[in-house]
C-alpha positions in Angstrom: 2.4 -7.9 -31.6 2.8 -4.2 -30.9 0.9 -4.5 -27.7 3.8 -6.6 -26.2 5.6 -3.0 -25.9 2.7 -2.1 -23.7 2.5 -5.3 -21.8 6.1 -5.4 -20.7 6.9 -1.7 -20.8 5.0 1.5 -21.6 4.4 1.5 -25.5 6.3 3.2 -28.1 6.5 7.0 -28.7 4.9 8.4 -31.8 8.0 8.3 -34.1 9.7 5.6 -32.4 10.8 2.4 -34.6 9.6 -0.8 -33.0 12.7 -3.3 -32.2 13.2 -5.8 -34.9 13.2 -8.5 -32.2 10.8 -7.6 -29.3 11.8 -10.5 -27.1 15.6 -9.9 -27.3 15.0 -6.2 -26.7 12.8 -6.8 -23.5 15.0 -9.7 -22.1 18.3 -7.5 -22.4 17.0 -4.8 -20.3 16.8 -7.0 -17.2 20.3 -8.3 -17.3 21.9 -5.3 -15.5 21.0 -2.3 -13.1 21.9 0.9 -14.9 22.3 4.2 -13.3 19.1 6.2 -12.8 18.3 8.1 -15.7 17.0 11.1 -13.6 19.0 14.3 -13.9 17.9 16.0 -10.9 20.4 16.5 -8.2 19.1 15.0 -5.1 19.1 11.1 -5.3 19.7 10.4 -1.5 20.3 7.0 0.2 17.6 5.7 2.6 20.1 6.5 5.4 20.3 10.0 4.4 16.6 10.6 3.9 16.1 8.9 7.5 17.8 12.3 8.9 14.7 14.2 7.8 12.6 11.6 9.3 14.6 11.9 12.7 14.3 15.8 12.6 10.4 15.6 12.3 10.0 12.8 14.7 12.2 14.1 17.4 11.0 17.7 17.1 7.4 16.8 17.2 7.5 14.3 20.0 9.7 16.5 22.3 9.8 20.1 21.7 6.3 20.7 20.2 4.4 18.4 22.3 5.9 20.1 25.4 5.5 23.5 24.0 1.8 23.2 22.9 0.8 20.7 25.7 -2.6 22.8 26.3 -2.9 24.3 22.9 -4.1 21.7 20.3 -4.5 24.5 17.6 -0.9 25.9 18.2 0.3 22.3 18.1 -1.4 21.7 14.7 -0.1 24.8 13.3 3.5 24.3 14.3 3.2 20.7 13.0 2.4 21.9 9.5 5.1 24.4 9.8 7.5 21.6 11.0 6.4 19.3 8.0 7.3 22.3 5.5 10.6 22.7 7.2 11.7 19.1 6.6 10.2 18.8 3.1 7.4 16.4 3.8 5.6 17.3 0.6 8.7 17.9 -1.4 10.6 14.4 -1.0 7.8 12.2 -2.4 7.4 14.2 -5.3 11.1 14.2 -5.9 11.1 10.3 -5.6 8.2 10.0 -8.1 10.2 12.0 -10.4 13.3 9.6 -10.1 10.9 6.6 -10.5 8.8 8.0 -13.4 12.0 8.9 -15.5 13.0 5.4 -15.8 9.7 4.7 -17.6 9.7 7.6 -19.7 13.2 8.3 -20.5 15.4 5.5 -19.8 16.5 2.7 -22.2 15.2 0.2 -19.7 11.4 0.7 -19.3 10.9 -3.2 -19.0 13.4 -3.3 -15.8 11.3 -0.1 -14.7 8.0 -2.0 -14.8 9.4 -4.9 -13.1 10.8 -2.8 -10.4 7.4 -1.3 -9.8 6.0 -4.8 -9.4 8.7 -5.7 -6.8 8.3 -2.4 -5.0 4.3 -3.3 -4.7 5.3 -6.8 -3.6 7.4 -5.8 -0.8 5.0 -3.0 0.1 5.8 -0.2 2.9 2.3 1.0 3.7 1.4 4.6 4.5 2.4 4.8 8.2 4.7 6.5 10.6 5.3 9.1 7.8 7.6 6.6 5.9 6.0 7.5 2.6 7.3 11.0 2.9 11.0 10.1 3.7 11.9 6.5 3.4 9.7 4.5 0.9 11.0 5.8 -2.2 14.6 5.4 -1.2 14.1 1.9 0.2 12.4 1.0 -3.2 15.6 2.2 -4.9 18.1 0.9 -2.5 16.7 -2.4 -1.2 14.5 -3.3 -4.3 15.8 -2.2 -7.5 19.6 -2.3 -6.6 18.9 -6.3 -6.0 16.9 -7.0 -9.3 20.2 -8.6 -10.7 20.7 -10.9 -7.8 18.9 -13.7 -6.4 15.3 -13.6 -4.7 16.9 -14.6 -1.4 19.2 -11.5 -1.5 16.2 -9.3 -2.1 14.3 -10.9 0.6 17.1 -10.7 3.1 17.7 -6.9 2.3 14.2 -6.1 2.1 13.4 -7.8 5.6 16.0 -6.2 7.6 15.8 -2.6 5.8 15.1 0.2 8.3 11.8 1.1 6.6 10.3 -2.5 6.5 11.3 -3.1 10.3 9.6 0.0 11.3 6.5 -0.5 9.1 5.9 -4.0 10.4 6.8 -3.2 13.9 9.5 -5.4 14.6 11.0 -2.8 16.6 8.5 -3.9 19.3 9.2 -7.7 18.8 10.8 -8.4 22.2 11.3 -12.0 23.6 9.5 -12.4 26.9 12.3 -14.8 28.2 15.2 -12.5 26.9 17.3 -10.4 29.1 15.3 -7.2 28.3 12.2 -9.1 28.7 12.8 -10.3 32.4 14.2 -6.8 33.3 12.6 -5.5 36.6 11.8 -2.1 35.1 9.0 -3.6 32.9 7.3 -5.0 35.9 7.5 -1.4 37.5 6.3 0.3 34.2 3.7 -2.4 33.4 5.3 -2.9 30.2 5.7 -6.8 29.7 7.9 -8.0 26.6 5.7 -9.4 23.9 6.1 -11.4 20.7 5.0 -8.9 17.8 3.9 -11.2 15.0 3.2 -8.7 12.2 6.8 -8.9 10.4 6.9 -12.8 10.6 3.4 -13.1 9.3 3.9 -11.0 6.2 7.2 -12.5 5.7 5.5 -15.8 5.0 2.1 -14.8 3.7 2.8 -12.0 1.6 6.7 -12.0 0.6 7.4 -15.7 0.4 5.4 -18.9 0.7 1.8 -17.4 0.7 -0.9 -19.1 2.7 -0.5 -22.1 0.4 2.6 -22.9 2.3 0.7 -24.6 4.9 2.0 -22.8 7.8 0.2 -22.6 11.2 -0.2 -19.8 13.7 2.4 -21.6 15.8 4.9 -21.2 12.7 4.3 -17.6 12.8 4.9 -17.2 16.4 8.2 -19.4 16.1 9.4 -17.2 13.2 8.5 -14.0 15.2 10.6 -15.4 17.9 13.5 -15.9 15.4 13.0 -12.3 14.4 13.2 -11.0 18.0 15.9 -8.2 18.6 16.1 -7.0 15.0 15.4 -3.4 15.4 16.8 0.2 15.4 17.7 1.1 19.1 15.7 4.2 20.4 17.4 7.2 21.8 15.9 10.8 22.8 18.1 12.4 20.2 17.2 10.1 17.1 13.9 8.3 18.2 14.2 4.9 16.4 16.3 6.4 13.6 19.4 4.3 14.4 20.6 1.7 12.1 18.9 -1.7 12.3 20.9 -4.2 14.2 20.7 -7.3 16.2 19.9 -6.9 19.9 20.8 -10.0 21.6 19.5 -8.7 24.9 16.1 -8.5 23.3 16.3 -11.7 21.5 14.2 -14.8 22.6 16.6 -17.6 23.7 16.2 -21.3 23.1 15.4 -23.2 19.7 12.6 -22.5 17.3 10.6 -24.6 15.0 9.3 -23.4 11.8 7.5 -25.6 9.2 9.0 -28.7 10.9 12.7 -27.4 10.9 14.5 -26.3 14.2 16.7 -23.4 14.3 19.1 -22.5 17.0 19.0 -19.1 19.1 21.0 -16.3 17.8 21.9 -13.8 14.8 22.0 -16.1 12.1 18.5 -17.5 12.6 16.6 -15.1 10.3 19.1 -15.6 7.3 18.7 -19.4 7.6 14.9 -19.2 7.8 14.8 -16.6 4.9 16.9 -19.4 2.9 14.4 -22.2 3.5 11.5 -20.0 3.0 12.5 -18.8 -0.5 13.4 -22.5 -1.5 10.0 -23.6 -0.5 8.1 -25.1 -3.4 5.2 -22.9 -2.4 7.3 -19.8 -2.7 8.5 -20.3 -6.3 4.9 -21.1 -7.5 3.6 -18.0 -5.6 6.0 -15.6 -7.0 5.7 -17.1 -10.6 2.0 -16.7 -10.4 2.1 -13.0 -9.4 4.7 -12.3 -12.2 2.3 -13.8 -14.7 -0.7 -12.1 -13.3 1.1 -8.7 -13.5 2.3 -9.1 -17.1 0.0 -11.6 -18.8 -3.5 -12.3 -17.4 -5.5 -12.2 -14.1 -5.9 -16.1 -14.3 -2.5 -17.6 -15.5 -2.7 -21.2 -16.4 -0.3 -23.8 -15.1 1.4 -23.9 -18.6 2.5 -20.1 -18.1 3.6 -20.6 -14.6 5.8 -23.8 -15.1 8.7 -22.2 -17.4 9.0 -19.6 -14.7 9.3 -21.8 -11.9 11.7 -24.1 -14.1 14.1 -21.0 -14.8 14.0 -20.1 -10.9 15.0 -23.8 -10.0 17.9 -23.8 -12.9 19.2 -20.6 -11.7 18.7 -20.7 -8.0 16.3 -17.8 -8.0 18.5 -15.4 -10.0 16.1 -12.6 -10.9 17.1 -11.8 -14.2 16.6 -15.6 -15.3 13.4 -15.5 -13.7 12.4 -12.2 -15.2 13.5 -13.3 -18.8 11.4 -16.5 -18.4 8.2 -14.4 -17.4 9.1 -12.0 -20.3 9.1 -14.9 -22.6 5.6 -16.3 -21.5 4.3 -12.8 -21.9 5.7 -12.7 -25.7 4.5 -16.2 -26.4 0.9 -15.6 -25.1 0.7 -12.0 -26.3 -1.8 -12.5 -29.1 -4.0 -14.7 -26.7 -4.3 -12.7 -23.4 -4.6 -9.0 -22.5 -3.6 -7.5 -19.2 -5.7 -4.6 -17.7 -2.9 -2.1 -16.6 -3.0 -0.6 -13.1 -3.5 3.2 -12.9 0.1 4.1 -12.5 1.2 2.0 -15.4 -1.7 3.3 -17.7 -0.6 6.8 -16.8 2.9 6.3 -17.8 1.9 4.5 -20.9 -0.4 7.4 -21.9 2.5 10.0 -21.4 5.0 7.6 -23.1 2.9 6.8 -26.1 2.1 10.7 -26.5 5.6 11.3 -27.3 5.3 13.9 -24.3 8.2 16.2 -23.5 6.4 16.2 -20.2 7.6 18.0 -17.4 5.8 17.6 -14.1 4.1 20.8 -12.8 6.4 23.1 -11.0 5.7 23.1 -7.2 6.5 26.4 -5.6 7.6 24.7 -2.4 9.7 26.8 0.0 12.3 24.8 2.1 13.9 25.9 5.1 17.5 26.8 4.3 18.8 25.8 7.8 17.5 22.2 7.6 18.2 21.6 3.8 21.0 24.0 3.0 20.0 24.0 -0.7 17.3 25.4 -2.7 15.3 23.1 -4.9 15.9 23.4 -8.8 14.7 20.1 -10.1 13.4 20.0 -13.7 10.4 17.9 -12.7 7.8 18.1 -10.2 4.8 15.8 -9.6 2.2 16.4 -6.9 1.5 13.3 -5.2 -2.3 14.0 -5.1 -2.3 13.2 -9.0 -1.4 9.6 -8.2 -3.6 9.4 -5.3 -6.6 10.5 -7.3 -6.0 7.6 -9.7 -5.8 5.2 -6.8 -2.4 4.2 -7.1 0.3 6.2 -5.2 3.4 3.7 -5.2 4.3 5.0 -1.8 1.1 5.3 0.2 -0.5 1.8 0.0 -3.0 1.5 2.7 -2.4 -2.2 3.6 0.8 -4.3 3.5 -0.5 -6.6 0.7 0.0 -3.6 -1.7 -2.2 -2.9 -4.9 -4.2 -5.3 -6.7 -3.2 -6.8 -9.9 -6.7 -7.6 -10.7 -8.9 -5.9 -13.3 -12.0 -6.3 -11.1 -10.3 -3.9 -8.4 -9.8 -0.7 -10.8 -13.1 -0.7 -12.6 -15.0 1.3 -10.4 -17.0 4.2 -12.0 -15.1 6.8 -10.2 -11.5 5.5 -11.2 -12.7 5.1 -14.8 -14.0 8.9 -14.8 -10.7 9.9 -13.4 -8.8 8.1 -15.9 -10.8 10.2 -18.6 -10.1 13.3 -16.7 -6.2 12.5 -16.7 -6.0 11.5 -20.4 -7.4 15.2 -21.0 -4.6 16.5 -18.4 -2.0 14.4 -20.2 -3.1 16.1 -23.6 -2.0 19.5 -22.4 1.4 18.3 -21.0 3.0 17.7 -24.4 4.4 20.0 -27.0 2.2 23.1 -28.0 3.0 22.2 -31.5 1.4 18.9 -31.4 -1.8 20.1 -29.9 -2.6 21.6 -33.1 -1.0 18.6 -35.2 -3.9 16.8 -36.5 -1.6 13.9 -37.5 -0.4 13.2 -33.9 -2.9 10.6 -33.1 -2.7 8.9 -36.3 1.2 8.6 -35.6 0.5 7.4 -32.0 -1.9 4.7 -33.3 0.1 3.6 -36.2 3.1 3.2 -34.1 1.5 1.2 -31.3 -1.4 -0.8 -32.8 -1.7 -3.8 -35.3 -5.1 -2.9 -36.0 -4.7 1.1 -36.5 -7.6 1.6 -39.0 -10.2 0.3 -36.6 -8.8 2.7 -33.7 -8.4 5.5 -36.1 -11.9 5.4 -37.1 -13.1 5.3 -33.6 -10.8 8.3 -32.7 -11.9 10.4 -35.8 -15.5 10.8 -34.3 -14.0 13.2 -31.9 -14.1 16.9 -32.8 -10.8 18.1 -31.1 -7.4 16.7 -30.5 -8.2 16.8 -26.7 -11.3 14.7 -27.3 -9.2 12.2 -29.4 -6.7 12.0 -26.5 -9.5 11.1 -24.0 -11.1 8.6 -26.4 -7.8 6.9 -27.5 -6.2 6.4 -24.0 -9.6 5.0 -22.6 -10.2 2.6 -25.3 -10.1 -1.2 -24.1 -7.1 -1.7 -26.5 -5.1 0.9 -24.1 -6.6 -0.2 -21.1 -5.5 -3.8 -21.7 -2.3 -4.6 -23.2 
């Protein structure tokens, strides 16, 4: 049953004693949301991080474009300098440090693995420089912070979060019959008000009921009308960096009908619509199935999914109870099903099982003192390109549906070769003494596998500890938990 610790978390460190009751150990971790384990100084709120986005956006769209109007090369150089000044490369690395410390150092690695699931479910794709300034804070503040509440609460928080509104363009969702939509300036400027369906479509398709919910294009349009007016206002000094609020003048008046139910005009419409979506049978089945795909197998059976749905119904969607049910199913089916780990979870498992005192490579990144008012002195750095190289940067998804949970989508030759490369890299990150300790891999294997002799025999064929690392962490027994 030792692979259970890799299935719901990131394995055990070489000399770590396995919990006597793995199921209790795992379920206990999802009951509360502890403080972050990260000891670095800067854990800023989404609103605080937004200031850096504003600085870059306003400076780029006003001063730089005007100053270098006829000098494209000069604009590009000034833009790169501006990026440095506002920490465009620094902040994502800092967020990765916070994120990965939960997997590698905290007492709640199971909670961390589920946090990664929900962050991917409510994806913010790599657009409008959100990944540089906002996505990490969004996943901390609107996803992780709500993992001890109901799914309805999480959906409400995620839907109206500033990064999500920006990501799915609800700032451009204006009712044609609204006060703003009928304003004369729109005719003069030839900028008619339009319904933007992006956010409404993803709310139904990706976040709640899925296409199995039976919604139509008309339902999407009607939900988009309910969502008109939810936006951060634009000003010259802050661009769209203001807090999200309900702008009644942009809200489409009149009743709207979604999935057969009528909603009155006004601010309360979105919360009422979300309540109905998360209580739809298709929503429960969709989320339960995704959790089972993430933790257990690419093809979960109805018998696996049913207890998760039952826990949802019994608790009214309270996430700790839903998580406990999914963990229990993972435990009960542990010996029959193996789950291929996505690249990020594999990387963290590799580091954790190595027992590494891993410190992310220090990035000599100079920051403008005027903008930041501090010098970075973090204990860890992690270049974003590493996660991009293995195909799974958590803040830079290309599409709003997030990363796949299916094995077939991670088995390209190129991605497999990169895992070999990074297993080698992982070996060189842990204690120097362990690199010449010929017992280290035996300790890793005996701690983490029920069939250690078989794996030891395979790994023993390698000539060096480095080669042993590369072989061990790319065996099917590690790639699949």
